[in-house]
Backbone as CSV, one residue per row, in Angstrom:
resi,resn,N_x,N_y,N_z,CA_x,CA_y,CA_z,C_x,C_y,C_z
1,UNK,46.344,-20.021,36.613,46.066,-18.620,36.446,46.925,-18.867,34.866
2,UNK,46.623,-18.027,33.607,47.259,-17.871,32.755,47.207,-16.120,33.049
3,UNK,48.506,-15.788,32.254,49.057,-15.132,32.064,48.419,-13.665,30.837
4,UNK,47.119,-12.910,31.193,47.474,-12.265,29.245,47.834,-11.493,29.260
5,UNK,48.308,-11.499,27.654,49.992,-11.159,27.051,49.315,-9.364,26.316
6,UNK,49.795,-8.139,26.357,49.527,-7.500,25.932,50.876,-7.008,25.695
7,UNK,49.824,-6.134,24.177,50.904,-5.529,22.827,49.812,-3.600,23.299
8,UNK,51.673,-2.480,23.781,51.126,-1.585,23.569,51.641,-1.101,21.722
9,UNK,50.671,-0.579,20.743,50.804,0.193,20.006,50.320,1.555,19.623
10,UNK,51.468,2.746,19.309,51.444,3.896,18.641,49.978,4.475,20.159
11,UNK,50.717,4.042,21.467,49.681,4.479,22.766,48.394,3.862,23.331
12,UNK,48.433,2.861,22.336,47.589,1.960,22.419,46.977,0.577,23.154
13,UNK,47.261,0.039,24.482,47.173,-0.971,25.099,46.473,-1.879,25.251
14,UNK,46.268,-3.434,24.389,45.211,-4.496,24.398,46.147,-5.684,24.905
15,UNK,44.836,-6.644,24.459,45.749,-7.996,24.327,46.061,-8.491,23.181
16,UNK,46.487,-9.363,23.126,47.551,-10.293,21.924,45.602,-10.380,20.909
17,UNK,44.539,-11.597,21.992,43.601,-11.450,21.181,42.457,-10.425,20.710
18,UNK,43.134,-9.770,21.105,41.876,-8.125,20.802,42.106,-7.821,19.695
19,UNK,43.672,-7.433,19.418,44.886,-7.359,18.671,44.274,-7.915,17.879
20,UNK,44.488,-9.555,17.622,44.290,-10.483,16.964,42.153,-10.419,15.955
21,UNK,41.681,-10.072,16.763,40.047,-9.763,16.036,40.183,-8.772,15.487
22,UNK,40.820,-7.456,16.301,41.126,-6.291,15.193,41.244,-6.564,14.271
23,UNK,41.932,-6.950,13.739,43.186,-6.820,12.704,43.313,-8.165,11.929
24,UNK,42.433,-9.283,11.957,42.114,-10.060,11.477,42.965,-10.883,11.291
25,UNK,44.318,-11.234,11.816,45.312,-11.410,12.001,45.000,-13.206,12.974
26,UNK,45.614,-13.885,12.689,45.677,-14.944,13.681,46.143,-15.102,15.144
27,UNK,45.060,-15.595,16.455,45.932,-14.958,17.637,47.704,-15.919,17.771
28,UNK,47.955,-17.044,17.510,48.732,-17.655,17.107,49.901,-17.281,15.960
29,UNK,49.719,-16.689,15.400,50.638,-15.731,14.337,51.309,-14.562,15.585
30,UNK,50.480,-13.836,15.304,50.695,-12.626,16.547,51.602,-13.930,17.521
31,UNK,51.614,-14.759,17.964,52.454,-15.118,19.406,54.005,-15.295,18.375
32,UNK,54.064,-15.600,17.921,54.977,-16.350,17.004,55.619,-15.566,16.772
33,UNK,54.964,-14.390,16.270,56.184,-12.752,15.896,56.740,-12.644,16.651
34,UNK,55.551,-12.341,18.115,56.783,-11.956,19.334,57.580,-12.758,19.546
35,UNK,57.292,-14.289,19.828,58.697,-14.510,20.268,59.458,-14.565,19.043
36,UNK,59.467,-14.745,18.027,60.532,-14.581,17.203,61.066,-12.999,17.464
37,UNK,60.747,-12.087,18.484,61.382,-10.833,18.751,61.294,-10.220,17.051
38,UNK,60.184,-10.455,16.886,59.902,-8.830,16.039,58.940,-7.981,16.771
39,UNK,59.891,-6.426,15.953,59.539,-5.089,17.048,57.612,-5.389,16.400
40,UNK,56.809,-4.153,17.183,55.835,-4.847,17.548,54.791,-3.746,16.120
41,UNK,55.487,-3.019,15.950,54.447,-2.566,14.460,54.338,-3.302,13.359
42,UNK,55.842,-3.804,13.032,55.734,-5.805,12.399,54.261,-6.679,12.744
43,UNK,55.003,-6.616,14.318,53.877,-7.721,14.433,52.728,-7.553,13.808
44,UNK,52.373,-6.341,14.095,51.263,-6.129,14.231,50.293,-5.936,11.619
45,UNK,51.641,-5.777,11.600,51.168,-5.921,10.122,50.322,-7.048,9.843
46,UNK,49.298,-7.203,8.298,48.526,-7.927,8.557,49.465,-8.471,6.964
47,UNK,49.197,-9.804,6.606,49.638,-10.330,5.757,50.945,-11.102,5.495
48,UNK,51.342,-12.214,5.292,52.125,-12.443,5.362,53.257,-11.778,5.245
49,UNK,54.411,-12.167,6.040,55.653,-11.144,6.454,56.731,-12.171,6.739
50,UNK,57.425,-11.676,5.354,59.272,-12.265,5.170,60.257,-12.664,6.832
51,UNK,59.973,-14.030,6.692,61.456,-13.606,7.821,62.278,-12.809,7.673
52,UNK,63.150,-11.995,8.710,64.461,-11.255,8.146,65.707,-12.108,8.469
53,UNK,66.638,-12.392,7.735,67.256,-13.140,8.724,68.866,-12.588,8.888
54,UNK,69.437,-12.202,9.473,71.078,-11.403,9.531,72.194,-11.975,8.613
55,UNK,72.839,-11.259,8.027,73.530,-11.120,6.554,73.941,-12.368,7.353
56,UNK,74.768,-13.302,6.846,75.845,-14.011,7.140,75.476,-15.116,7.397
57,UNK,73.701,-15.422,8.230,73.172,-16.283,8.806,73.485,-17.553,8.562
């Protein structure tokens, strides 16, 4: 059985797939952003986002 990932943002909880469909962001993009440790508010921003690197990294 697969585990359904859920994201809560501004009091609304949905599966990653539902957020993907609602926002028009590819599912894999959302999953990758989550795995990179992005804040949820940024994960859900449409469009390409630049990766933020730590100073000196």
